[in-house]
ROSE-4610 file (N, C-alpha, C; in Angstrom, 1 decimal, always signed):
// ROSE-4610
residu = [M/M/M/E/E/E/L/L/L/E/E/E/F/F/F/R/R/R/F/F/F/D/D/D/T/T/T/K/K/K/R/R/R/C/C/C/L/L/L/H/H/H/T/T/T/T/T/T/Q/Q/Q/V/V/V/F/F/F/K/K/K/L/L/L/K/K/K/K/K/K/A/A/A/V/V/V/E/E/E/H/H/H/L/L/L/Y/Y/Y/Y/Y/Y/F/F/F/S/S/S/L/L/L/L/L/L/T/T/T/G/G/G/S/S/S/P/P/P/K/K/K/Y/Y/Y/A/A/A/I/I/I/N/N/N/I/I/I/A/A/A/G/G/G/G/G/G/E/E/E/W/W/W/G/G/G/V/V/V/D/D/D/R/R/R/F/F/F/T/T/T/S/S/S/S/S/S/P/P/P/S/S/S/S/S/S/S/S/S/Q/Q/Q/R/R/R/V/V/V/G/G/G/R/R/R/T/T/T/I/I/I/S/S/S/S/S/S/I/I/I/E/E/E/R/R/R/L/L/L/W/W/W/A/A/A/S/S/S/W/W/W/V/V/V/K/K/K/M/M/M/G/G/G/F/F/F/S/S/S/T/T/T/S/S/S/L/L/L/V/V/V/E/E/E/G/G/G/P/P/P/P/P/P/E/E/E/V/V/V/A/A/A/R/R/R/T/T/T/D/D/D/R/R/R/V/V/V/R/R/R/T/T/T/E/E/E/T/T/T/Q/Q/Q/P/P/P/E/E/E/A/A/A/R/R/R/Y/Y/Y/T/T/T/I/I/I/I/I/I/R/R/R/A/A/A/E/E/E/S/S/S/S/S/S/T/T/T/V/V/V/G/G/G/A/A/A/I/I/I/K/K/K/T/T/T/I/I/I/E/E/E/Q/Q/Q/V/V/V/L/L/L/V/V/V/G/G/G/I/I/I/D/D/D/T/T/T/L/L/L/R/R/R/S/S/S/H/H/H/F/F/F/Q/Q/Q/N/N/N/Q/Q/Q/D/D/D/D/D/D/S/S/S/S/S/S/R/R/R/L/L/L/Q/Q/Q/V/V/V/L/L/L/V/V/V/G/G/G/D/D/D/S/S/S/K/K/K/V/V/V/V/V/V/Q/Q/Q/T/T/T/L/L/L/V/V/V/D/D/D/P/P/P/V/V/V/K/K/K/S/S/S/T/T/T/L/L/L/T/T/T/Q/Q/Q/I/I/I/S/S/S/L/L/L/R/R/R/S/S/S/F/F/F/E/E/E/S/S/S/E/E/E/R/R/R/V/V/V/V/V/V/E/E/E/A/A/A/L/L/L/Y/Y/Y/D/D/D/C/C/C/L/L/L/I/I/I/W/W/W/V/V/V/T/T/T/D/D/D/N/N/N/D/D/D/I/I/I/V/V/V/G/G/G/I/I/I/T/T/T/S/S/S/K/K/K/E/E/E/S/S/S/V/V/V/A/A/A/N/N/N/P/P/P/A/A/A/P/P/P/A/A/A/L/L/L/I/I/I/G/G/G/T/T/T/F/F/F/A/A/A]
num = [1/1/1/2/2/2/3/3/3/4/4/4/5/5/5/6/6/6/7/7/7/8/8/8/9/9/9/10/10/10/11/11/11/12/12/12/13/13/13/14/14/14/15/15/15/16/16/16/17/17/17/18/18/18/19/19/19/20/20/20/21/21/21/22/22/22/23/23/23/24/24/24/25/25/25/26/26/26/27/27/27/28/28/28/29/29/29/30/30/30/31/31/31/32/32/32/33/33/33/34/34/34/35/35/35/36/36/36/37/37/37/38/38/38/39/39/39/40/40/40/41/41/41/42/42/42/43/43/43/44/44/44/45/45/45/46/46/46/47/47/47/48/48/48/49/49/49/50/50/50/51/51/51/52/52/52/53/53/53/54/54/54/55/55/55/56/56/56/57/57/57/58/58/58/59/59/59/60/60/60/61/61/61/62/62/62/63/63/63/64/64/64/65/65/65/66/66/66/67/67/67/68/68/68/69/69/69/70/70/70/71/71/71/72/72/72/73/73/73/74/74/74/75/75/75/76/76/76/77/77/77/78/78/78/79/79/79/80/80/80/81/81/81/82/82/82/83/83/83/84/84/84/85/85/85/86/86/86/87/87/87/88/88/88/89/89/89/90/90/90/91/91/91/92/92/92/93/93/93/94/94/94/95/95/95/96/96/96/97/97/97/98/98/98/99/99/99/100/100/100/101/101/101/102/102/102/103/103/103/104/104/104/105/105/105/106/106/106/107/107/107/108/108/108/109/109/109/110/110/110/111/111/111/112/112/112/113/113/113/114/114/114/115/115/115/116/116/116/117/117/117/118/118/118/119/119/119/120/120/120/121/121/121/122/122/122/123/123/123/124/124/124/125/125/125/126/126/126/127/127/127/128/128/128/129/129/129/130/130/130/131/131/131/132/132/132/133/133/133/134/134/134/135/135/135/136/136/136/137/137/137/138/138/138/139/139/139/140/140/140/141/141/141/142/142/142/143/143/143/144/144/144/145/145/145/146/146/146/147/147/147/148/148/148/149/149/149/150/150/150/151/151/151/152/152/152/153/153/153/154/154/154/155/155/155/156/156/156/157/157/157/158/158/158/159/159/159/160/160/160/161/161/161/162/162/162/163/163/163/164/164/164/165/165/165/166/166/166/167/167/167/168/168/168/169/169/169/170/170/170/171/171/171/172/172/172/173/173/173/174/174/174/175/175/175/176/176/176/177/177/177/178/178/178/179/179/179/180/180/180/181/181/181/182/182/182/183/183/183/184/184/184/185/185/185/186/186/186/187/187/187/188/188/188/189/189/189/190/190/190/191/191/191/192/192/192/193/193/193/194/194/194/195/195/195/196/196/196/197/197/197/198/198/198/199/199/199/200/200/200/201/201/201/202/202/202/203/203/203/204/204/204/205/205/205/206/206/206/207/207/207/208/208/208/209/209/209/210/210/210/211/211/211/212/212/212/213/213/213/214/214/214/215/215/215/216/216/216/217/217/217/218/218/218/219/219/219/220/220/220]
x = [-92.6/-92.1/-90.7/-90.5/-89.2/-88.7/-87.4/-86.7/-85.5/-85.3/-84.2/-83.1/-81.9/-80.8/-79.9/-79.6/-78.7/-77.4/-76.3/-75.0/-74.3/-74.3/-73.6/-72.1/-71.3/-69.9/-69.0/-67.7/-66.7/-66.5/-66.7/-66.4/-67.3/-67.2/-67.8/-67.2/-67.9/-67.3/-66.9/-65.8/-65.4/-66.3/-66.2/-67.1/-67.0/-65.9/-65.7/-66.5/-66.4/-67.1/-68.6/-69.1/-70.5/-71.0/-70.3/-70.6/-70.7/-69.8/-69.8/-71.0/-71.3/-72.5/-73.8/-73.9/-75.1/-75.2/-74.0/-74.0/-74.2/-73.7/-73.9/-75.4/-76.1/-77.6/-78.3/-77.9/-78.5/-78.3/-77.0/-76.6/-77.3/-77.3/-78.0/-79.4/-80.1/-81.5/-81.6/-80.7/-80.9/-80.5/-79.5/-79.2/-80.4/-81.1/-82.3/-83.4/-83.6/-84.7/-84.5/-83.4/-83.1/-83.1/-82.9/-82.9/-84.1/-85.0/-86.1/-87.5/-87.5/-88.8/-89.2/-90.4/-90.8/-90.6/-90.7/-90.6/-89.2/-88.2/-86.9/-86.4/-87.3/-86.9/-86.9/-86.2/-86.1/-87.3/-87.9/-89.2/-89.1/-88.9/-88.6/-89.9/-90.2/-91.3/-92.6/-92.9/-94.2/-94.0/-93.1/-92.6/-93.7/-93.2/-94.1/-94.6/-95.5/-95.9/-94.7/-94.5/-93.4/-93.5/-92.4/-92.4/-91.7/-92.3/-91.8/-90.9/-89.6/-88.8/-89.0/-89.5/-89.8/-90.9/-91.9/-93.0/-93.1/-92.2/-92.2/-93.6/-94.3/-95.6/-95.6/-96.4/-96.5/-97.3/-97.1/-97.8/-99.3/-100.2/-101.6/-102.3/-101.7/-102.4/-102.0/-100.7/-100.2/-98.8/-98.5/-97.2/-96.2/-95.1/-94.2/-92.8/-91.9/-90.5/-90.0/-88.7/-88.1/-87.4/-87.1/-86.3/-84.8/-84.1/-82.7/-81.9/-82.2/-81.5/-81.8/-83.0/-83.4/-82.7/-82.6/-81.9/-80.4/-79.8/-78.4/-78.1/-79.0/-78.9/-78.9/-79.9/-80.0/-78.7/-78.2/-77.0/-75.8/-75.7/-74.6/-74.6/-75.8/-75.9/-75.4/-75.7/-75.3/-73.8/-73.2/-71.8/-71.1/-71.7/-71.1/-71.2/-72.3/-72.4/-71.4/-71.2/-70.2/-70.9/-70.1/-70.6/-70.0/-69.5/-68.8/-69.7/-69.2/-69.9/-70.3/-69.8/-70.1/-71.3/-71.8/-72.9/-74.2/-75.2/-76.4/-77.6/-77.4/-78.4/-78.3/-79.5/-79.5/-79.2/-79.3/-79.1/-80.0/-79.5/-80.2/-81.5/-81.7/-82.9/-83.9/-83.6/-84.6/-85.7/-86.9/-88.0/-88.0/-88.3/-88.2/-89.1/-90.2/-91.1/-90.5/-89.4/-88.8/-87.5/-87.1/-85.9/-86.0/-84.8/-84.8/-84.3/-84.8/-84.4/-83.8/-82.6/-81.9/-81.5/-81.3/-80.7/-79.9/-78.9/-78.0/-78.0/-77.8/-77.7/-76.5/-75.3/-74.1/-74.1/-73.9/-73.8/-72.4/-72.2/-70.9/-70.6/-71.6/-71.4/-72.3/-72.9/-73.8/-74.1/-74.4/-74.9/-76.2/-77.2/-78.4/-78.6/-79.0/-79.3/-80.8/-81.5/-83.0/-83.1/-83.9/-84.1/-85.6/-86.1/-87.5/-87.8/-88.7/-89.1/-90.5/-91.1/-92.4/-92.4/-91.2/-91.0/-90.6/-91.6/-91.4/-90.5/-90.6/-89.9/-88.4/-88.0/-86.5/-86.0/-86.7/-86.2/-86.2/-87.1/-87.1/-86.0/-85.5/-84.4/-83.1/-83.0/-81.8/-81.8/-83.0/-83.1/-82.7/-83.2/-82.8/-81.3/-80.7/-79.3/-78.5/-78.8/-78.0/-78.2/-79.4/-79.6/-78.9/-79.0/-78.3/-76.8/-76.2/-74.8/-74.4/-75.2/-74.9/-74.8/-75.5/-75.4/-74.1/-73.4/-72.1/-70.9/-71.2/-70.1/-68.9/-69.2/-68.1/-67.1/-67.6/-66.7/-65.9/-66.2/-65.4/-64.9/-65.4/-65.0/-63.5/-62.9/-61.5/-60.6/-61.2/-60.5/-60.3/-59.4/-59.2/-60.3/-60.4/-61.5/-61.6/-60.6/-60.6/-61.2/-60.7/-61.2/-62.7/-63.1/-64.5/-65.4/-64.9/-65.7/-65.8/-64.8/-64.8/-65.8/-65.9/-66.9/-68.3/-68.6/-69.9/-70.3/-69.4/-69.7/-69.7/-69.3/-69.4/-70.7/-71.5/-72.8/-73.9/-74.6/-75.7/-76.8/-77.1/-78.2/-77.8/-76.6/-76.0/-75.9/-75.5/-75.3/-76.7/-77.6/-79.0/-79.7/-79.5/-80.3/-79.7/-78.3/-77.6/-76.8/-75.8/-74.7/-75.3/-76.0/-76.5/-77.5/-78.4/-79.3/-78.6/-77.6/-76.8/-76.0/-75.3/-74.5/-75.4/-76.6/-77.5/-78.0/-78.3/-78.7/-77.6/-76.3/-75.2/-74.9/-75.3/-75.1/-76.1/-77.2/-78.3/-78.2/-77.4/-77.2/-75.8/-75.5/-74.2/-73.4/-73.2/-72.3/-70.8/-70.0/-68.6/-68.0/-67.0/-66.5/-66.1/-65.5/-65.1/-66.3/-67.4/-68.6/-69.2/-69.3/-69.8/-68.9/-67.6/-66.7/-66.9/-67.2/-67.4/-68.6/-69.7/-70.9/-70.7/-70.0/-69.8/-68.8/-67.9/-67.0/-67.8/-68.7/-69.5/-70.4/-70.9/-71.7/-70.8/-69.6/-68.7/-68.2/-68.1/-67.7/-68.8/-70.1/-71.1/-71.0/-70.7/-70.5/-69.3/-68.3/-67.1/-67.4/-68.1/-68.4/-69.3/-70.3/-71.3/-70.7/-69.4/-68.8/-67.5/-67.4/-66.3/-66.0/-64.7/-64.4/-64.7/-65.1/-65.6/-67.0/-67.7/-69.1/-69.2/-70.0/-70.1/-71.5/-72.4/-73.8/-74.7/-75.6/-76.6/-78.0/-78.9/-80.3/-81.2/-82.4/-83.3/-84.7/-85.4/-86.8/-87.5/-88.8/-89.6/-89.8/-89.5/-89.6/-91.0/-91.3/-92.7/-92.5/-93.2/-93.1/-93.6/-92.9/-93.3/-94.6/-95.6/-96.9/-96.7/-97.5/-97.4/-97.7/-97.1/-97.3/-98.8/-99.3/-100.7/-100.8/-102.0/-102.3/-102.9/-102.4/-102.9/-103.7/-104.9/-105.7/-106.9/-107.6/-108.9/-108.7/-109.1/-109.0/-110.3/-110.5/-111.8/-111.9]
y = [+16.9/+17.9/+18.4/+19.7/+20.2/+21.1/+20.8/+21.6/+22.3/+23.5/+24.3/+24.4/+23.9/+24.0/+25.1/+26.0/+27.1/+26.9/+26.9/+26.7/+28.1/+28.8/+30.1/+29.8/+30.6/+30.3/+31.5/+31.3/+32.3/+33.0/+32.2/+32.7/+31.9/+32.2/+31.4/+30.0/+28.9/+27.6/+27.2/+26.5/+26.0/+24.8/+24.4/+23.4/+22.1/+21.7/+20.4/+20.4/+21.5/+21.7/+21.6/+22.3/+22.3/+20.9/+20.2/+18.8/+18.0/+18.1/+17.3/+17.6/+18.9/+19.3/+18.7/+18.8/+18.2/+16.7/+16.0/+14.6/+14.2/+15.0/+14.7/+14.7/+15.7/+15.8/+14.5/+14.2/+13.0/+11.7/+11.5/+10.3/+10.2/+11.3/+11.3/+10.9/+11.4/+11.1/+9.6/+9.0/+7.5/+6.7/+7.1/+6.4/+6.4/+7.6/+7.7/+6.8/+6.9/+6.1/+4.6/+4.1/+2.7/+2.1/+3.0/+2.4/+2.9/+3.7/+4.2/+3.9/+3.6/+3.3/+1.8/+1.5/+0.1/-0.6/+0.1/-0.5/-1.1/-0.6/-1.1/-1.8/-2.2/-2.9/-4.4/-5.1/-6.6/-7.2/-8.1/-8.8/-10.2/-11.1/-12.5/-13.3/-13.8/-14.7/-14.2/-12.9/-12.3/-11.5/-12.0/-11.3/-10.6/-9.5/-8.7/-7.5/-6.8/-5.5/-4.6/-3.9/-3.0/-1.8/-1.4/-0.3/+0.9/+2.0/+3.2/+4.0/+4.0/+4.6/+6.1/+6.7/+8.1/+8.5/+7.6/+7.9/+7.0/+5.9/+4.9/+4.2/+4.1/+3.4/+2.3/+1.3/+0.2/+0.6/+0.0/+0.2/-0.1/+0.7/+0.5/-0.3/-0.5/-1.1/-2.4/-2.7/-3.9/-4.3/-5.6/-6.0/-5.5/-5.0/-4.4/-4.9/-4.5/-4.9/-5.8/-6.3/-7.1/-8.3/-9.3/-10.3/-9.9/-10.6/-10.3/-10.2/-11.2/-11.3/-10.1/-9.6/-8.4/-7.2/-7.0/-5.9/-6.0/-7.2/-7.4/-6.9/-7.3/-6.9/-5.4/-4.8/-3.3/-2.6/-3.0/-2.3/-2.6/-3.9/-4.3/-3.6/-3.3/-2.6/-1.2/-0.6/+0.8/+0.9/-0.1/-0.1/-0.3/-1.2/-1.5/-0.2/+0.5/+1.8/+2.8/+2.8/+3.8/+5.0/+5.8/+7.0/+8.3/+8.2/+9.4/+10.6/+11.8/+13.0/+13.3/+12.6/+12.8/+12.0/+11.1/+10.3/+11.0/+10.8/+11.6/+10.7/+9.4/+8.4/+8.1/+7.7/+7.2/+5.7/+5.0/+3.6/+2.9/+2.0/+1.4/+0.7/+0.1/-0.6/+0.1/+1.4/+2.3/+2.6/+2.5/+2.8/+4.3/+4.5/+5.9/+6.9/+6.4/+7.2/+7.6/+6.9/+7.3/+8.1/+8.3/+9.0/+10.5/+11.1/+12.5/+13.3/+14.5/+15.3/+16.6/+17.0/+18.1/+19.1/+20.3/+21.3/+22.3/+22.9/+23.7/+25.2/+26.1/+27.5/+28.1/+28.1/+28.7/+30.2/+30.8/+32.3/+32.7/+34.0/+34.5/+34.1/+34.1/+33.9/+32.8/+32.1/+30.9/+30.0/+28.8/+27.8/+27.2/+27.2/+26.6/+25.2/+24.2/+22.9/+22.7/+22.5/+22.2/+20.7/+20.1/+18.6/+18.4/+17.6/+17.3/+15.8/+15.3/+13.9/+13.7/+12.6/+12.3/+11.6/+11.1/+10.5/+11.5/+12.1/+13.2/+12.8/+11.6/+11.3/+11.3/+10.8/+10.7/+12.1/+13.0/+14.3/+15.2/+14.9/+15.6/+15.2/+13.9/+13.5/+14.2/+14.5/+15.3/+16.6/+17.3/+18.6/+18.4/+17.4/+17.2/+17.0/+16.3/+16.0/+17.3/+18.0/+19.2/+20.3/+20.5/+21.6/+21.2/+19.9/+19.4/+19.6/+19.3/+19.5/+20.9/+21.8/+23.2/+23.7/+23.0/+23.4/+23.0/+22.1/+21.6/+22.3/+23.4/+24.0/+24.5/+25.0/+25.5/+24.4/+23.1/+22.0/+21.5/+21.8/+21.2/+22.3/+23.5/+24.5/+24.7/+24.7/+24.9/+23.7/+22.6/+21.4/+20.6/+19.6/+18.8/+17.8/+17.1/+16.1/+15.1/+14.5/+13.4/+14.0/+15.1/+15.7/+16.1/+16.6/+17.0/+15.7/+14.7/+13.4/+12.9/+12.9/+12.4/+13.1/+14.5/+15.2/+14.7/+14.5/+14.1/+12.7/+11.8/+10.4/+10.2/+11.3/+11.3/+11.9/+12.4/+13.1/+12.1/+12.0/+11.0/+11.1/+12.3/+12.5/+12.0/+12.3/+11.9/+10.4/+9.8/+8.3/+7.7/+8.1/+7.5/+7.7/+8.8/+9.1/+8.5/+8.4/+8.0/+6.7/+6.9/+5.9/+4.5/+4.5/+3.2/+2.5/+3.2/+2.6/+1.9/+2.6/+2.0/+0.8/+0.9/-0.2/-1.4/-1.1/-2.1/-2.9/-2.2/-2.9/-3.7/-3.2/-4.0/-5.2/-5.2/-6.5/-7.5/-7.1/-8.1/-8.7/-8.1/-8.7/-9.1/-9.7/-10.4/-9.8/-8.5/-7.9/-8.4/-8.4/-8.6/-7.5/-7.8/-6.8/-5.5/-5.6/-4.3/-3.5/-4.2/-3.5/-2.8/-3.4/-2.8/-1.6/-1.8/-0.7/+0.5/+0.2/+1.3/+2.1/+1.4/+2.0/+3.0/+2.5/+3.4/+4.5/+4.3/+5.3/+6.4/+6.0/+6.9/+7.8/+7.2/+7.9/+8.9/+8.5/+9.4/+10.6/+10.3/+11.3/+12.4/+12.0/+13.0/+14.0/+13.4/+14.2/+15.2/+14.7/+15.6/+16.7/+16.3/+17.3/+18.4/+18.1/+19.2/+20.0/+19.6/+20.4/+21.1/+21.2/+21.9/+23.2/+23.5/+24.7/+26.0/+26.0/+27.2/+27.4/+26.4/+26.6/+27.2/+28.2/+28.9/+28.8/+28.2/+28.1/+27.3/+26.6/+25.8/+26.1/+26.5/+26.7/+26.0/+25.8/+25.1/+25.8/+25.6/+26.0/+25.2/+25.1/+24.5/+25.4/+24.9/+25.7/+25.8/+27.0/+27.3/+27.6/+26.8/+27.0/+28.4/+29.1/+30.4/+30.3/+31.1/+31.0/+31.4/+30.8/+31.1/+32.6/+33.2/+34.6/+34.9/+36.0/+36.4/+36.6/+36.1/+36.3/+37.7/+38.4/+39.8/+39.8/+40.3/+40.4/+39.5/+39.5/+38.7/+37.7/+36.5/+35.4/+34.7/+34.4/+33.8/+32.3]
z = [-53.5/-52.6/-53.1/-53.0/-53.4/-52.3/-51.9/-50.9/-51.5/-51.0/-51.5/-50.4/-50.7/-49.7/-50.1/-49.2/-49.5/-48.7/-49.4/-48.8/-48.9/-47.8/-47.9/-47.8/-48.6/-48.8/-48.7/-48.5/-48.4/-49.7/-50.8/-52.1/-53.1/-54.4/-55.4/-55.4/-55.2/-55.3/-56.7/-56.8/-58.1/-58.5/-59.8/-60.4/-59.6/-59.2/-58.5/-57.2/-56.5/-55.2/-55.4/-56.4/-56.7/-57.1/-57.9/-58.3/-57.0/-56.1/-54.9/-54.0/-53.9/-53.1/-53.7/-55.0/-55.7/-55.5/-55.7/-55.5/-54.1/-53.1/-51.7/-51.3/-51.8/-51.6/-52.2/-53.4/-54.0/-53.3/-52.9/-52.2/-50.9/-50.1/-48.8/-49.0/-50.0/-50.3/-50.5/-51.3/-51.5/-50.3/-49.6/-48.3/-47.4/-47.3/-46.5/-47.0/-48.3/-49.0/-48.8/-49.0/-49.0/-47.6/-46.6/-45.2/-44.4/-45.0/-44.3/-44.8/-46.1/-46.8/-46.7/-46.3/-46.3/-47.6/-48.7/-50.0/-50.2/-49.5/-49.7/-48.5/-47.6/-46.4/-46.7/-45.8/-46.0/-45.5/-46.3/-46.0/-46.5/-45.7/-46.1/-46.2/-47.4/-47.6/-47.1/-47.4/-47.0/-45.7/-44.8/-43.6/-42.8/-42.2/-41.3/-42.0/-41.4/-42.0/-42.1/-43.2/-43.3/-42.3/-41.8/-40.9/-41.5/-41.6/-42.2/-41.2/-41.4/-40.4/-40.4/-41.5/-41.5/-40.5/-40.3/-39.5/-38.2/-38.2/-37.1/-37.0/-38.1/-38.0/-39.1/-38.9/-39.8/-41.1/-42.2/-43.4/-43.1/-43.5/-43.2/-44.3/-45.5/-46.6/-47.1/-47.0/-47.6/-47.0/-47.1/-46.7/-47.8/-47.3/-48.3/-48.0/-48.8/-48.6/-49.6/-49.5/-50.5/-49.8/-50.6/-50.0/-49.9/-49.1/-48.9/-50.2/-51.1/-52.3/-53.2/-53.1/-53.9/-53.4/-52.1/-51.5/-51.8/-51.8/-52.1/-53.6/-54.5/-55.9/-56.0/-55.2/-55.3/-54.9/-53.7/-53.2/-54.1/-54.5/-55.4/-56.7/-57.3/-58.5/-58.4/-57.2/-57.0/-56.9/-56.1/-56.0/-57.4/-58.2/-59.5/-60.4/-60.3/-61.1/-60.6/-59.3/-58.7/-58.1/-57.4/-56.7/-57.2/-58.5/-59.0/-59.1/-59.0/-59.1/-60.5/-61.5/-62.9/-63.3/-62.5/-62.9/-62.6/-63.6/-63.5/-63.0/-63.0/-62.6/-61.1/-60.6/-59.2/-59.2/-58.1/-58.0/-59.0/-59.9/-61.0/-60.6/-59.5/-59.2/-58.3/-58.1/-57.4/-58.5/-58.1/-59.0/-59.4/-60.7/-61.2/-60.4/-59.9/-59.1/-57.8/-57.4/-56.1/-56.2/-57.4/-57.6/-57.3/-57.0/-56.7/-57.9/-58.1/-59.2/-58.5/-59.0/-58.4/-59.5/-59.0/-59.9/-59.0/-59.6/-58.9/-59.4/-58.4/-58.8/-58.0/-58.7/-58.0/-58.2/-57.1/-57.0/-56.4/-56.3/-55.9/-54.4/-53.6/-52.1/-51.6/-52.5/-52.0/-53.2/-52.9/-53.9/-53.4/-54.3/-54.0/-54.7/-53.9/-54.5/-54.3/-55.3/-55.2/-55.4/-54.5/-54.6/-54.6/-55.5/-55.6/-55.6/-54.9/-54.8/-54.3/-54.7/-54.2/-52.9/-52.5/-51.2/-50.2/-49.5/-48.7/-47.5/-46.9/-45.7/-46.0/-47.2/-47.5/-47.7/-48.4/-48.7/-47.4/-46.5/-45.2/-44.3/-44.5/-43.8/-44.2/-45.4/-45.9/-45.2/-45.1/-44.4/-43.0/-42.3/-40.9/-40.7/-41.6/-41.5/-41.7/-42.8/-43.2/-42.2/-41.7/-40.7/-39.4/-39.1/-37.9/-37.9/-39.1/-39.3/-39.1/-39.6/-39.5/-38.0/-37.1/-35.7/-35.1/-35.8/-35.3/-35.8/-36.6/-37.4/-36.6/-35.4/-34.6/-34.1/-34.2/-33.8/-35.0/-36.2/-37.3/-38.3/-38.2/-39.3/-39.3/-40.5/-40.8/-40.4/-40.2/-39.9/-41.2/-41.2/-42.4/-42.5/-43.7/-44.0/-42.9/-42.4/-41.4/-40.1/-39.7/-38.4/-38.5/-39.6/-39.7/-39.7/-40.4/-40.4/-39.0/-38.2/-36.8/-36.0/-36.2/-35.4/-35.8/-37.1/-37.5/-37.1/-37.2/-36.9/-35.4/-34.6/-33.2/-32.7/-33.6/-33.2/-33.3/-32.2/-32.0/-33.1/-33.5/-34.5/-35.9/-36.2/-37.5/-37.5/-36.4/-36.4/-36.4/-35.7/-35.7/-37.0/-37.6/-38.8/-40.1/-40.1/-41.3/-41.1/-40.3/-40.2/-39.7/-38.6/-38.1/-39.1/-39.7/-40.6/-41.8/-42.3/-43.4/-43.0/-41.9/-41.4/-41.0/-40.4/-40.0/-41.3/-42.3/-43.6/-44.1/-44.1/-44.6/-43.8/-42.5/-41.7/-42.0/-42.6/-42.9/-44.3/-45.1/-46.5/-46.6/-47.8/-47.9/-49.1/-49.1/-50.0/-49.8/-50.8/-50.5/-49.7/-48.9/-48.0/-48.6/-49.8/-50.4/-50.9/-51.2/-51.6/-50.4/-49.3/-48.1/-47.7/-47.8/-47.4/-48.3/-49.6/-50.6/-50.3/-49.8/-49.5/-48.3/-47.3/-46.1/-46.5/-47.3/-47.8/-48.5/-49.4/-50.1/-49.2/-48.1/-47.1/-46.4/-46.0/-45.4/-46.3/-47.6/-48.6/-48.6/-48.5/-48.4/-47.2/-46.1/-44.9/-45.0/-45.7/-45.9/-46.9/-48.0/-49.0/-48.5/-47.7/-47.2/-46.1/-45.6/-44.6/-45.1/-46.4/-47.1/-46.3/-46.1/-45.3/-46.0/-47.3/-47.9/-47.6/-47.0/-46.6/-45.2/-45.0/-43.7/-43.1/-43.8/-43.3/-44.2/-43.7/-44.4/-43.9/-44.9/-44.5/-45.5/-45.2/-46.1/-46.1/-47.1/-47.2/-48.3/-48.1/-49.2/-50.4/-51.5/-52.8/-53.2/-53.7/-54.2/-55.7/-56.5/-57.9/-58.3/-59.2/-59.7/-60.5/-60.2/-61.0/-62.4/-63.2/-64.7/-64.9/-65.9/-66.1/-66.5/-66.1/-66.4/-67.9/-68.4/-69.8/-70.0/-71.0/-71.2/-72.5/-72.5/-73.7/-73.6/-74.6/-74.7/-75.8/-75.4/-76.4/-76.7/-77.9/-78.3/-77.9]
């Protein structure tokens, strides 16, 4: 599935802002994936049937999930790699089939970020978060980073969809304190980046691939 996120802006965003928007979409995807997909849920010694937070239903085919130590390695490897906007890879231990692919299209008064993934639930969560954030715009527009963040972490939907699942996961594993703090900081950075004061609106739609050009002529 591919979704197209359009960020309407006051002016053409500079390169740093575009990089932050692109990385925010990617990071939000991985936060959603790692806290919502049964494949990345904690499952001790065979455990219980995995529950998909995207659908609130148990896995119908197999027991899924990972041990605590496996989840710890996953999150620790992501922290070790870092959350820089210059990085092009996702979390090292995320399966390649679950990774998100993004592309950017900066224009004079808007920037489009296209995100494609086979994990529909995670990518739809990004849409839910971004569209929800846009409804709060009157409460945070033109405020500084700290003030905008306070508005967002005070919103029940943002907390339930993003903040609580990440913090809940961190309480179940044993990362070092600075590693857990860095994860939460990276999550908050995403919220700050997608509410940059040069952004005046966010919309989304499902992308439709352009059809191949018609062939003209007769071929043997």
